C-alpha positions in Angstrom: -5.3 5.1 -20.9 -6.2 6.3 -17.5 -4.3 4.9 -14.5 -5.6 5.1 -11.0 -3.1 4.8 -8.1 -4.1 4.2 -4.5 -1.7 5.7 -1.8 -1.7 5.5 2.0 -0.4 7.7 4.7 1.7 5.7 7.2 4.4 6.4 9.8 7.7 6.9 8.1 9.6 3.7 7.9 12.7 5.3 9.6 10.7 6.2 12.7 10.9 4.0 15.8 7.3 3.1 16.7 6.1 4.0 20.2 3.0 2.5 21.9 0.7 4.7 24.1 1.0 4.2 27.8 -2.5 2.7 28.0 -1.7 0.4 25.1 -4.8 1.6 23.2 -2.9 2.4 20.0 0.4 3.6 18.5 1.5 7.0 19.6 1.4 9.4 16.6 2.3 12.6 18.6 4.9 14.6 16.6 5.7 11.5 14.5 6.8 11.9 10.9 4.3 10.5 8.4 5.0 9.5 4.8 3.6 7.7 1.8 3.6 3.9 2.2 6.8 2.7 0.4 4.9 0.2 -1.7 2.5 3.0 -2.8 5.5 5.0 -3.9 6.4 2.2 -6.2 2.8 2.2 -7.6 3.0 5.9 -8.3 6.4 5.6 -9.9 5.1 2.8 -12.2 2.1 4.8 -13.2 4.2 7.9 -14.0 6.6 5.8 -16.0 3.7 4.4 -18.1 2.7 8.0 -18.8 6.3 9.0 -19.7 6.3 6.1 -22.2 3.1 7.4 -23.8 1.1 4.4 -22.7 -0.9 6.3 -20.1 -2.6 9.6 -20.8 -3.6 10.5 -17.2 -2.6 9.4 -13.7 -5.0 9.9 -10.9 -4.0 9.4 -7.2 -6.5 8.5 -4.5 -6.3 8.1 -0.8 -8.6 7.4 2.1 -7.8 9.1 5.4 -7.9 12.3 7.5 -7.4 15.8 6.1 -3.6 15.5 6.8 -3.4 12.7 4.2 -3.6 15.4 1.5 0.2 15.7 2.2 0.7 12.3 0.6 -1.5 13.2 -2.3 0.5 16.3 -3.0 3.6 14.1 -2.9 2.0 11.9 -5.6 1.2 15.0 -7.6 4.8 16.2 -7.3 6.0 12.8 -8.5 3.9 13.1 -11.7 0.3 12.3 -11.0 -2.1 14.7 -12.8 -4.9 15.0 -10.2 -5.9 13.6 -6.9 -9.0 12.4 -5.1 -9.2 12.5 -1.3 -11.8 10.4 0.5 -11.7 12.2 3.8 -12.5 10.4 7.1 -11.1 10.4 10.6 -12.4 6.9 11.3 -10.2 3.8 11.4 -10.8 2.2 8.0 -10.1 -1.5 7.4 -9.0 -3.2 4.2 -12.5 -4.2 3.1 -13.9 -0.6 3.6 -11.0 0.8 1.6 -11.7 -1.7 -1.2 -15.4 -0.7 -1.3 -14.5 3.0 -1.5 -11.9 2.4 -4.2 -14.5 0.3 -6.2 -16.8 3.4 -6.2 -14.0 5.5 -7.4 -13.3 3.0 -10.2 -16.9 3.0 -11.2 -16.8 6.8 -11.5 -13.4 7.2 -13.1 -13.4 4.1 -15.3 -9.6 3.6 -15.3 -8.1 1.0 -17.6 -5.4 0.1 -14.9 -5.5 0.4 -11.1 -2.2 0.1 -9.3 -1.8 -0.4 -5.5 1.1 -1.3 -3.2 0.9 -4.9 -2.3 0.6 -4.0 1.4 1.0 -1.1 3.9 3.8 -1.1 6.4 1.5 -0.3 9.3 -1.3 -2.9 9.2 0.7 -5.2 6.9 -2.5 -6.9 5.8 -1.9 -7.5 2.0 -5.6 -7.6 1.4 -7.0 -4.4 -0.3 -5.8 -5.2 -3.9 -7.3 -8.7 -3.9 -10.5 -7.5 -2.3 -10.8 -4.7 -4.8 -10.4 -7.2 -7.7 -13.1 -9.4 -6.2 -15.5 -6.5 -5.8 -15.0 -5.1 -9.3 -14.8 -8.4 -11.0 -11.6 -7.3 -12.8 -8.6 -9.4 -13.6 -5.7 -9.1 -11.1 -2.0 -9.5 -10.9 -0.4 -9.4 -7.5 3.2 -8.8 -6.4 4.2 -7.5 -9.8 7.9 -7.2 -10.5 7.4 -6.2 -14.1 4.6 -4.7 -16.2 4.2 -4.5 -20.0 1.2 -3.1 -21.7 0.4 -4.5 -25.1 -2.8 -3.1 -26.8 -5.6 -4.2 -24.5 -3.5 -6.7 -22.7 -1.3 -6.4 -19.6 1.7 -8.8 -19.1 2.5 -9.1 -15.4 5.7 -10.8 -14.2 5.5 -12.2 -10.6 8.2 -13.6 -8.4 7.2 -17.0 -7.0 9.1 -19.6 -5.0 10.1 -21.6 -8.1 11.2 -18.6 -10.2 9.1 -16.2 -12.3 5.4 -16.4 -13.3 4.1 -14.4 -16.2 0.4 -13.6 -16.4 -1.5 -12.0 -19.3 -4.4 -9.9 -18.1 -7.2 -8.3 -20.1 -7.7 -4.6 -19.3 -9.1 -3.1 -17.2 -7.2 -4.7 -14.4 -5.9 -4.4 -10.8 -2.2 -4.7 -10.1 -0.4 -4.7 -6.8 3.3 -3.9 -6.7 6.3 -5.8 -5.4 9.6 -4.2 -4.2 11.5 -5.1 -7.4 9.1 -3.4 -9.8 11.0 -0.1 -9.8 12.9 2.4 -7.7 10.8 5.5 -6.9 12.2 8.9 -7.8 12.5 11.9 -5.5 10.2 14.8 -6.0 12.1 17.9 -7.3 11.4 21.3 -5.8 9.8 22.8 -9.0 7.5 19.8 -9.2 6.6 20.2 -5.5 5.6 23.8 -6.2 3.6 22.8 -9.3 1.8 20.1 -7.3 0.1 22.8 -5.2 -1.8 24.0 -8.3 -2.9 20.6 -9.5 -6.6 19.6 -8.8 -7.4 17.8 -5.6 -11.0 16.7 -5.2 -12.4 15.9 -1.7 -15.1 13.4 -1.2 -16.6 11.6 1.9 -17.6 7.9 2.3 -21.2 9.1 2.4 -20.8 10.8 -1.0 -19.8 7.4 -2.4 -22.5 5.6 -0.5 -20.2 3.3 1.4 -20.6 2.3 5.1 -17.1 2.2 6.5 -18.0 0.9 10.0 -15.5 -1.7 10.9 -16.5 -5.2 12.1 -13.1 -5.4 13.9 -12.2 -3.7 17.1 -8.7 -2.9 18.3 -8.3 -4.3 21.8 -4.7 -3.6 22.6 -1.3 -2.8 21.1 1.9 -4.2 22.6 5.6 -3.9 21.7 7.3 -7.2 20.7 9.0 -9.0 23.6 12.7 -8.3 23.8 14.8 -11.1 22.3 17.0 -12.8 24.8 20.7 -13.0 24.1 22.3 -16.3 22.9 24.5 -18.6 24.9 27.4 -20.9 24.2 27.2 -24.6 25.1 30.1 -26.9 25.8 28.9 -30.0 24.1 26.2 -31.6 21.9 24.6 -33.2 25.0 24.3 -29.8 26.7 22.7 -28.4 23.6 20.2 -31.2 23.3 19.4 -30.9 27.0 18.7 -27.1 26.7 16.6 -27.6 23.6 14.6 -30.2 25.3 14.2 -28.9 28.8 14.5 -25.1 28.5 13.4 -24.2 25.0 11.1 -27.2 24.8 11.4 -27.3 21.0 12.3 -31.0 20.9 11.0 -34.0 22.9 
């Protein structure tokens, strides 16, 4: 069974985000970049399936600038067998990524495609669902447990009322939740071996996909600073402030 894993290059989650002075975008100057945490979970799950003998090959794919090869090499160091880089310097929205991944799926024919449920930069939570719609494949989102049984895939999802268990027919699309697993750290020997693993570069034009976005970024702002709390002396004073200052009650 071949498993395709999508990964994304994002600002490291430990970094404090800075906005450019002209508010045109986020400042990436000398900022540490990393693999999206949910994508790390996706890679880990694919590698575990291979270690169990369920998967025979794990292919990592990303869309982004040349520097995104760093995250693909990380995926290779974590256990992926080869990588595909769809190189573009353009800002790519969720639908464009889904269209590109569909073309990769058409070429690679994986039995299982795993994505992180969302990226920590745009936080859209759209690509996996769009990809399933474009390919017409069954999907299981926010997976906290995966079990492969012959040509079926059992997906456990956490919902408000407890756990929901889905049975999908392969090939399928799955997006990962935080509780699916705990990603491993890449060991130095594996990092060195990853440099020799195959990494193929394509362009959106090679795949016949127009990535022009229908959405324009107008402005980026930092969140307003939260005001400190106050103490009130009575219930009447609290009601007065909620009504006349906060205006949350009438």
